[in-house]
N, C-alpha and C positions, 0 to 999 in steps of 0.2 A: 860579643861578650855576653854571657848569661847573667841575668839578674839573680839575686839570692833566691827568690821564689821559683824561678825556672830551675835552678840547681836543686832545690829541695824536691821539686816535682820530678826531676830526672832520677833522683835517688829513690823516691817513693815508687815510681814506676818500675824501676829495676828490682826493688825488693819484692813487690807484689806481682811482677811479671815473670817471664821465662828464666832470667838469671837467678832470681831468688828461689823460686819454687823448684825448678829442675835441678839447680845446684844443690839444694838441700836434699832432694831425693837421690841424686847421684852420690852425694857424700855419705849418705846412709847405707850405700851398698858396699862400702869398704871400711876396714879398720885402719888402713894405712893413710896417714895424713899426707904422705908424700905422693900418693896416687890421687887423693881427693882434691888437692889443690890444682893440679893440671886439668882435671876433669871440670872443675869449676871455672877455670880460665877459658877452656874451650866453649863451655856453655855461655859464659859471659861475653865472649867475642862473637859467637854465632847468633845470639839473640838479636842484636841490632842489625846484623846483616840480613837475617831472614825477615824480620818484621819491621825494619827501619824505613820502609818506603819502597818506591819503585826502583831506586838506584842506590848503590852503596855510597855515593857521594853526598846523599842527603843526610847521612848520619855524621854528626860532628865528632871530633876527637874527644871532647868531654863526655859524650854519651858512651863511646867505647871504653874510656877509662873508668867511668862510674860503673858500667855494666860488668867490666872485668873484675873490679874490686869486690862488687857485690856477689858475683858468681863464686869467687874464691872464698870469701867470708861465709857464704851460705854452705858451700861444700865442706869447709872445715867445721862448721857448726853441725852439719849432718854427721860427719865422722865422729865428732865429740859425743853427739847423742847416741850413736851406735856403741861407742866404746864404754861410756858411762852407763848406758842402759843395760849392757851385757853383764856388768858387775853387780847389779842389784839382785 
């Protein structure tokens, strides 16, 4: 079981790491939120697998869940930035 500070660190690491940054960048490539969300999910799930350690079993379910949610949210935010930025 993660403590509260470990949970906050997991969220912060996902936001500042690959799921947050690459999810935002991929979300900004499209104006369709229905395409941005799956791209963010793929990035969110691939990040812990690639950078999670020497083996996939070292990554916990909580890290996968947090990373997936952050990836989707970042991609949708990037899509929103693209849509609203285009109307200015």
